[in-house]
N, CA, C and O atoms as CSV, one atom per row, in Angstrom:
chain,resi,resn,atom,element,x,y,z
A,1,MET,N,N,-13.154,5.560,-16.164
A,1,MET,CA,C,-13.090,4.780,-17.316
A,1,MET,C,C,-13.854,3.536,-17.060
A,1,MET,O,O,-13.909,2.954,-15.977
A,2,MET,N,N,-14.432,3.188,-18.149
A,2,MET,CA,C,-15.232,1.996,-18.105
A,2,MET,C,C,-14.367,0.762,-18.589
A,2,MET,O,O,-13.702,0.895,-19.616
A,3,ILE,N,N,-14.348,-0.345,-17.944
A,3,ILE,CA,C,-13.697,-1.521,-18.386
A,3,ILE,C,C,-14.366,-2.171,-19.632
A,3,ILE,O,O,-15.565,-2.432,-19.532
A,4,MET,N,N,-13.802,-2.425,-20.649
A,4,MET,CA,C,-14.245,-3.038,-21.875
A,4,MET,C,C,-13.692,-4.435,-21.985
A,4,MET,O,O,-12.609,-4.773,-21.508
A,5,ARG,N,N,-14.571,-5.277,-22.694
A,5,ARG,CA,C,-14.029,-6.609,-22.797
A,5,ARG,C,C,-13.260,-6.674,-24.067
A,5,ARG,O,O,-13.862,-6.611,-25.139
A,6,ILE,N,N,-11.895,-6.802,-24.014
A,6,ILE,CA,C,-11.031,-6.849,-25.135
A,6,ILE,C,C,-11.365,-8.096,-25.941
A,6,ILE,O,O,-11.575,-9.185,-25.407
A,7,PRO,N,N,-11.405,-7.878,-27.285
A,7,PRO,CA,C,-11.569,-9.122,-28.176
A,7,PRO,C,C,-10.461,-10.095,-27.927
A,7,PRO,O,O,-9.306,-9.677,-27.844
A,8,GLY,N,N,-10.760,-11.470,-27.793
A,8,GLY,CA,C,-9.899,-12.459,-27.623
A,8,GLY,C,C,-9.265,-12.408,-26.258
A,8,GLY,O,O,-8.149,-12.906,-26.110
A,9,PHE,N,N,-9.869,-11.866,-25.291
A,9,PHE,CA,C,-9.371,-11.952,-23.887
A,9,PHE,C,C,-9.041,-13.463,-23.459
A,9,PHE,O,O,-9.668,-14.424,-23.904
A,10,THR,N,N,-8.121,-13.547,-22.660
A,10,THR,CA,C,-7.544,-14.896,-22.279
A,10,THR,C,C,-7.813,-15.100,-20.621
A,10,THR,O,O,-7.872,-16.207,-20.086
A,11,ARG,N,N,-7.941,-14.002,-20.021
A,11,ARG,CA,C,-8.165,-14.201,-18.503
A,11,ARG,C,C,-9.061,-13.100,-17.938
A,11,ARG,O,O,-9.359,-12.097,-18.586
A,12,LEU,N,N,-9.465,-13.338,-16.721
A,12,LEU,CA,C,-10.328,-12.190,-16.095
A,12,LEU,C,C,-9.645,-12.012,-14.675
A,12,LEU,O,O,-9.722,-12.909,-13.835
A,13,LEU,N,N,-9.024,-10.913,-14.456
A,13,LEU,CA,C,-8.283,-10.666,-13.232
A,13,LEU,C,C,-9.047,-9.883,-12.356
A,13,LEU,O,O,-9.870,-9.086,-12.807
A,14,GLY,N,N,-8.844,-10.036,-11.030
A,14,GLY,CA,C,-9.197,-9.367,-9.899
A,14,GLY,C,C,-10.664,-9.716,-9.384
A,14,GLY,O,O,-11.104,-9.217,-8.348
A,15,LYS,N,N,-11.432,-10.653,-10.213
A,15,LYS,CA,C,-12.767,-10.981,-9.669
A,15,LYS,C,C,-12.743,-11.805,-8.277
A,15,LYS,O,O,-13.634,-11.683,-7.437
A,16,SER,N,N,-11.704,-12.596,-8.136
A,16,SER,CA,C,-11.645,-13.345,-6.874
A,16,SER,C,C,-11.236,-12.504,-5.818
A,16,SER,O,O,-11.185,-12.936,-4.666
A,17,GLN,N,N,-10.920,-11.264,-6.125
A,17,GLN,CA,C,-10.484,-10.242,-5.081
A,17,GLN,C,C,-11.593,-9.400,-4.696
A,17,GLN,O,O,-11.434,-8.528,-3.842
A,18,GLY,N,N,-12.785,-9.610,-5.301
A,18,GLY,CA,C,-13.945,-8.721,-5.067
A,18,GLY,C,C,-14.177,-7.641,-5.958
A,18,GLY,O,O,-15.173,-6.928,-5.838
A,19,TYR,N,N,-13.273,-7.462,-6.902
A,19,TYR,CA,C,-13.346,-6.296,-7.966
A,19,TYR,C,C,-14.395,-6.774,-9.144
A,19,TYR,O,O,-14.873,-7.907,-9.102
A,20,LEU,N,N,-14.683,-5.974,-10.055
A,20,LEU,CA,C,-15.559,-6.225,-11.059
A,20,LEU,C,C,-15.043,-7.397,-11.904
A,20,LEU,O,O,-15.811,-8.246,-12.357
A,21,GLY,N,N,-13.592,-7.418,-12.119
A,21,GLY,CA,C,-13.056,-8.239,-12.925
A,21,GLY,C,C,-12.535,-7.612,-14.347
A,21,GLY,O,O,-13.341,-7.097,-15.121
A,22,LEU,N,N,-11.368,-7.674,-14.591
A,22,LEU,CA,C,-10.747,-7.125,-15.698
A,22,LEU,C,C,-10.335,-8.043,-16.756
A,22,LEU,O,O,-9.356,-8.770,-16.587
A,23,PRO,N,N,-11.101,-8.062,-17.970
A,23,PRO,CA,C,-10.851,-8.922,-19.073
A,23,PRO,C,C,-9.493,-8.515,-19.691
A,23,PRO,O,O,-9.373,-7.381,-20.156
A,24,VAL,N,N,-8.378,-9.465,-19.716
A,24,VAL,CA,C,-7.088,-9.135,-20.163
A,24,VAL,C,C,-6.738,-10.188,-21.484
A,24,VAL,O,O,-7.340,-11.237,-21.717
A,25,LYS,N,N,-5.785,-9.710,-22.150
A,25,LYS,CA,C,-5.394,-10.582,-23.355
A,25,LYS,C,C,-3.793,-10.723,-23.076
A,25,LYS,O,O,-3.035,-9.753,-23.057
A,26,ASP,N,N,-3.419,-11.980,-22.877
A,26,ASP,CA,C,-1.968,-12.158,-22.778
A,26,ASP,C,C,-1.334,-11.985,-24.201
A,26,ASP,O,O,-1.884,-12.438,-25.206
A,27,THR,N,N,-0.174,-11.319,-24.229
A,27,THR,CA,C,0.514,-11.116,-25.457
A,27,THR,C,C,1.841,-10.972,-25.283
A,27,THR,O,O,2.280,-11.219,-24.160
A,28,ALA,N,N,2.707,-10.573,-26.272
A,28,ALA,CA,C,4.068,-10.156,-26.124
A,28,ALA,C,C,4.384,-8.730,-26.726
A,28,ALA,O,O,3.724,-8.396,-27.710
A,29,VAL,N,N,5.179,-8.000,-26.308
A,29,VAL,CA,C,5.575,-6.794,-26.820
A,29,VAL,C,C,7.135,-6.705,-26.852
A,29,VAL,O,O,7.860,-7.151,-25.962
A,30,TYR,N,N,7.547,-6.099,-27.942
A,30,TYR,CA,C,8.914,-5.861,-28.258
A,30,TYR,C,C,9.488,-4.711,-27.354
A,30,TYR,O,O,8.955,-3.602,-27.382
A,31,ASP,N,N,10.515,-4.956,-26.595
A,31,ASP,CA,C,11.154,-4.159,-25.658
A,31,ASP,C,C,12.495,-3.670,-26.348
A,31,ASP,O,O,13.420,-4.471,-26.488
A,32,THR,N,N,12.609,-2.304,-26.797
A,32,THR,CA,C,13.751,-2.011,-27.419
A,32,THR,C,C,15.069,-1.941,-26.627
A,32,THR,O,O,16.187,-1.929,-27.140
A,33,VAL,N,N,14.814,-1.898,-25.397
A,33,VAL,CA,C,15.896,-1.675,-24.399
A,33,VAL,C,C,16.583,-3.062,-24.278
A,33,VAL,O,O,17.811,-3.156,-24.300
A,34,GLN,N,N,15.789,-4.104,-24.155
A,34,GLN,CA,C,16.360,-5.465,-24.009
A,34,GLN,C,C,16.430,-6.119,-25.366
A,34,GLN,O,O,16.943,-7.238,-25.378
A,35,ASP,N,N,16.043,-5.664,-26.415
A,35,ASP,CA,C,15.988,-6.204,-27.766
A,35,ASP,C,C,15.418,-7.538,-27.780
A,35,ASP,O,O,16.006,-8.460,-28.346
A,36,LYS,N,N,14.264,-7.701,-27.169
A,36,LYS,CA,C,13.552,-8.945,-27.242
A,36,LYS,C,C,12.037,-8.771,-27.016
A,36,LYS,O,O,11.547,-7.709,-26.631
A,37,HIS,N,N,11.375,-9.810,-27.262
A,37,HIS,CA,C,9.877,-9.733,-26.882
A,37,HIS,C,C,9.615,-10.102,-25.520
A,37,HIS,O,O,10.299,-11.024,-25.075
A,38,LEU,N,N,8.779,-9.578,-24.781
A,38,LEU,CA,C,8.553,-9.923,-23.408
A,38,LEU,C,C,7.043,-10.062,-23.135
A,38,LEU,O,O,6.249,-9.379,-23.782
A,39,PRO,N,N,6.646,-10.891,-22.236
A,39,PRO,CA,C,5.265,-11.050,-22.005
A,39,PRO,C,C,4.635,-9.759,-21.594
A,39,PRO,O,O,5.264,-8.861,-21.036
A,40,ALA,N,N,3.394,-9.705,-21.888
A,40,ALA,CA,C,2.588,-8.451,-21.711
A,40,ALA,C,C,1.099,-8.687,-21.430
A,40,ALA,O,O,0.638,-9.793,-21.711
A,41,ILE,N,N,0.426,-7.889,-20.981
A,41,ILE,CA,C,-1.065,-8.057,-20.702
A,41,ILE,C,C,-1.725,-6.870,-21.280
A,41,ILE,O,O,-1.273,-5.769,-20.966
A,42,VAL,N,N,-2.733,-6.943,-22.083
A,42,VAL,CA,C,-3.468,-5.758,-22.660
A,42,VAL,C,C,-4.960,-5.842,-22.157
A,42,VAL,O,O,-5.699,-6.824,-22.073
A,43,THR,N,N,-5.180,-4.515,-21.847
A,43,THR,CA,C,-6.830,-4.447,-21.430
A,43,THR,C,C,-7.329,-3.294,-22.333
A,43,THR,O,O,-6.598,-2.648,-23.084
A,44,ALA,N,N,-8.590,-3.122,-22.181
A,44,ALA,CA,C,-9.351,-2.186,-23.059
A,44,ALA,C,C,-10.244,-1.333,-22.138
A,44,ALA,O,O,-10.966,-1.838,-21.278
A,45,TRP,N,N,-10.152,0.017,-22.374
A,45,TRP,CA,C,-10.994,0.926,-21.456
A,45,TRP,C,C,-11.570,1.831,-22.360
A,45,TRP,O,O,-11.068,2.024,-23.468
A,46,GLN,N,N,-12.707,2.466,-21.928
A,46,GLN,CA,C,-13.574,3.451,-22.846
A,46,GLN,C,C,-13.805,4.591,-21.773
A,46,GLN,O,O,-14.231,4.280,-20.661
A,47,PRO,N,N,-13.540,5.856,-22.083
A,47,PRO,CA,C,-13.829,7.062,-21.226
A,47,PRO,C,C,-15.443,7.192,-21.146
A,47,PRO,O,O,-16.164,6.947,-22.114
A,48,ASP,N,N,-15.884,7.569,-19.991
A,48,ASP,CA,C,-17.290,7.880,-19.799
A,48,ASP,C,C,-17.349,9.308,-20.424
A,48,ASP,O,O,-16.300,9.894,-20.693
A,49,PRO,N,N,-18.618,9.894,-20.667
A,49,PRO,CA,C,-18.802,11.111,-21.272
A,49,PRO,C,C,-18.062,12.232,-20.538
A,49,PRO,O,O,-17.463,13.058,-21.226
A,50,GLU,N,N,-18.046,12.334,-19.238
A,50,GLU,CA,C,-17.347,13.409,-18.450
A,50,GLU,C,C,-15.822,13.322,-18.752
A,50,GLU,O,O,-15.112,14.314,-18.915
A,51,GLU,N,N,-15.414,12.093,-18.805
A,51,GLU,CA,C,-13.920,11.863,-18.874
A,51,GLU,C,C,-13.457,12.249,-20.436
A,51,GLU,O,O,-12.397,12.833,-20.657
A,52,LEU,N,N,-14.259,11.904,-21.345
A,52,LEU,CA,C,-14.050,12.123,-22.756
A,52,LEU,C,C,-13.935,13.678,-22.851
A,52,LEU,O,O,-12.999,14.231,-23.429
A,53,ALA,N,N,-14.825,14.252,-22.319
A,53,ALA,CA,C,-14.818,15.801,-22.441
A,53,ALA,C,C,-13.531,16.280,-21.797
A,53,ALA,O,O,-12.832,17.103,-22.387
A,54,ALA,N,N,-13.206,15.817,-20.662
A,54,ALA,CA,C,-11.955,16.353,-20.047
A,54,ALA,C,C,-10.677,16.068,-21.037
A,54,ALA,O,O,-9.805,16.917,-21.219
A,55,LEU,N,N,-10.666,14.683,-21.699
A,55,LEU,CA,C,-9.653,14.502,-22.367
A,55,LEU,C,C,-9.530,15.345,-23.740
A,55,LEU,O,O,-8.484,15.665,-24.304
A,56,ASN,N,N,-10.797,15.614,-24.122
A,56,ASN,CA,C,-10.876,16.487,-25.295
A,56,ASN,C,C,-10.427,18.046,-24.955
A,56,ASN,O,O,-10.127,18.808,-25.874
A,57,ALA,N,N,-10.405,18.410,-23.759
A,57,ALA,CA,C,-10.082,19.630,-23.286
A,57,ALA,C,C,-8.607,19.608,-22.857
A,57,ALA,O,O,-8.109,20.614,-22.352
A,58,GLY,N,N,-7.884,18.464,-23.049
A,58,GLY,CA,C,-6.450,18.491,-22.726
A,58,GLY,C,C,-5.964,17.729,-21.496
A,58,GLY,O,O,-4.800,17.790,-21.098
A,59,ALA,N,N,-6.914,17.015,-20.926
A,59,ALA,CA,C,-6.553,16.229,-19.658
A,59,ALA,C,C,-5.764,15.078,-20.070
A,59,ALA,O,O,-5.877,14.574,-21.187
A,60,SER,N,N,-4.877,14.614,-19.072
A,60,SER,CA,C,-3.987,13.435,-19.287
A,60,SER,C,C,-4.716,12.186,-18.884
A,60,SER,O,O,-5.766,12.301,-18.253
A,61,ILE,N,N,-4.260,11.038,-19.187
A,61,ILE,CA,C,-4.865,9.865,-18.766
A,61,ILE,C,C,-3.977,9.396,-17.548
A,61,ILE,O,O,-2.754,9.412,-17.693
A,62,ARG,N,N,-4.492,9.007,-16.433
A,62,ARG,CA,C,-3.918,8.466,-15.303
A,62,ARG,C,C,-4.043,7.144,-14.968
A,62,ARG,O,O,-5.168,6.649,-14.893
A,63,VAL,N,N,-2.921,6.410,-14.726
A,63,VAL,CA,C,-3.204,5.036,-14.310
A,63,VAL,C,C,-2.814,4.924,-12.841
A,63,VAL,O,O,-1.755,5.403,-12.435
A,64,THR,N,N,-3.669,4.293,-12.053
A,64,THR,CA,C,-3.422,4.251,-10.605
A,64,THR,C,C,-3.273,2.853,-10.181
A,64,THR,O,O,-4.257,2.116,-10.248
A,65,LEU,N,N,-2.036,2.365,-9.710
A,65,LEU,CA,C,-1.917,0.987,-9.175
A,65,LEU,C,C,-2.392,1.030,-7.726
A,65,LEU,O,O,-2.053,1.986,-7.028
A,66,ILE,N,N,-3.181,0.023,-7.212
A,66,ILE,CA,C,-3.708,0.076,-6.086
A,66,ILE,C,C,-2.734,-0.756,-5.082
A,66,ILE,O,O,-2.395,-1.905,-5.366
A,67,GLY,N,N,-2.366,-0.199,-4.062
A,67,GLY,CA,C,-1.343,-0.652,-3.091
A,67,GLY,C,C,0.131,-0.354,-3.323
A,67,GLY,O,O,0.461,0.376,-4.258
A,68,THR,N,N,0.914,-0.824,-2.609
A,68,THR,CA,C,2.387,-0.439,-2.813
A,68,THR,C,C,3.287,-1.611,-3.004
A,68,THR,O,O,4.448,-1.382,-3.341
A,69,ASP,N,N,2.884,-2.864,-2.828
A,69,ASP,CA,C,3.553,-4.033,-2.889
A,69,ASP,C,C,3.547,-4.591,-4.365
A,69,ASP,O,O,2.866,-5.567,-4.679
A,70,ILE,N,N,4.309,-3.939,-5.204
A,70,ILE,CA,C,4.273,-4.460,-6.679
A,70,ILE,C,C,5.271,-5.663,-6.947
A,70,ILE,O,O,5.402,-6.206,-8.044
A,71,CYS,N,N,5.905,-5.976,-5.878
A,71,CYS,CA,C,6.902,-7.131,-6.159
A,71,CYS,C,C,6.389,-8.455,-5.552
A,71,CYS,O,O,7.156,-9.397,-5.351
A,72,SER,N,N,5.150,-8.499,-5.283
A,72,SER,CA,C,4.490,-9.697,-4.595
A,72,SER,C,C,4.419,-10.890,-5.633
A,72,SER,O,O,4.227,-12.024,-5.196
A,73,GLY,N,N,4.550,-10.698,-6.847
A,73,GLY,CA,C,4.198,-11.614,-7.935
A,73,GLY,C,C,2.850,-11.713,-8.391
A,73,GLY,O,O,2.516,-12.645,-9.123
A,74,GLN,N,N,1.968,-10.746,-7.987
A,74,GLN,CA,C,0.586,-10.552,-8.277
A,74,GLN,C,C,0.495,-9.242,-8.826
A,74,GLN,O,O,1.016,-8.284,-8.255
A,75,HIS,N,N,-0.149,-9.132,-9.928
A,75,HIS,CA,C,-0.286,-7.792,-10.525
A,75,HIS,C,C,-1.314,-7.007,-9.570
A,75,HIS,O,O,-2.375,-7.540,-9.243
A,76,PRO,N,N,-0.967,-5.748,-9.145
A,76,PRO,CA,C,-1.913,-5.030,-8.378
A,76,PRO,C,C,-3.065,-4.584,-9.025
A,76,PRO,O,O,-2.922,-4.315,-10.217
A,77,PRO,N,N,-4.259,-4.427,-8.494
A,77,PRO,CA,C,-5.462,-3.778,-9.149
A,77,PRO,C,C,-5.169,-2.429,-9.711
A,77,PRO,O,O,-4.444,-1.690,-9.045
A,78,ILE,N,N,-5.613,-2.039,-10.788
A,78,ILE,CA,C,-5.401,-0.840,-11.354
A,78,ILE,C,C,-6.612,0.041,-11.561
A,78,ILE,O,O,-7.716,-0.501,-11.612
A,79,MET,N,N,-6.509,1.271,-11.678
A,79,MET,CA,C,-7.758,2.115,-12.105
A,79,MET,C,C,-7.198,3.088,-13.284
A,79,MET,O,O,-6.038,3.497,-13.219
A,80,LEU,N,N,-7.977,3.416,-14.267
A,80,LEU,CA,C,-7.595,4.326,-15.290
A,80,LEU,C,C,-8.517,5.503,-15.284
A,80,LEU,O,O,-9.720,5.249,-15.220
A,81,SER,N,N,-8.148,6.717,-15.339
A,81,SER,CA,C,-9.013,7.783,-15.365
A,81,SER,C,C,-8.512,8.945,-16.078
A,81,SER,O,O,-7.329,8.941,-16.420
A,82,ALA,N,N,-9.278,9.972,-16.357
A,82,ALA,CA,C,-8.766,11.130,-16.946
A,82,ALA,C,C,-8.399,12.028,-15.825
A,82,ALA,O,O,-9.084,12.093,-14.805
A,83,GLY,N,N,-7.291,12.738,-16.015
A,83,GLY,CA,C,-6.883,13.795,-15.146
A,83,GLY,C,C,-7.565,15.039,-15.170
A,83,GLY,O,O,-8.489,15.212,-15.965
A,84,PRO,N,N,-7.203,15.926,-14.376
A,84,PRO,CA,C,-7.893,17.327,-14.478
A,84,PRO,C,C,-7.606,17.975,-15.808
A,84,PRO,O,O,-6.597,17.674,-16.445
A,85,VAL,N,N,-8.459,18.837,-16.222
A,85,VAL,CA,C,-8.315,19.542,-17.335
A,85,VAL,C,C,-7.306,20.791,-17.101
A,85,VAL,O,O,-7.451,21.561,-16.151
A,86,PRO,N,N,-6.388,20.901,-17.950
A,86,PRO,CA,C,-5.379,21.974,-17.728
A,86,PRO,C,C,-5.904,23.296,-17.808
A,86,PRO,O,O,-6.865,23.573,-18.526
A,87,GLU,N,N,-5.215,24.241,-16.989
A,87,GLU,CA,C,-5.699,25.510,-16.930
A,87,GLU,C,C,-5.058,26.387,-18.006
A,87,GLU,O,O,-5.375,27.572,-18.106
């Protein structure tokens, strides 16, 4: 997946860690479990032609969180990709 610049982005994450940088937009989402609005981060991604073909053939979208320490107070780097085409 290709990282896109989301309209109205408020921050660029990961650039200081040596990554390309992920434009994000700070917002809030309504959590039906907690019955309240919670802080959230929105990003935009676009599939490349190969991934688009896989998605059109029924592949899932996969989110990969880099690392295992998700409780450190910093959001881990992520990758978004199309999964394998189902048989």
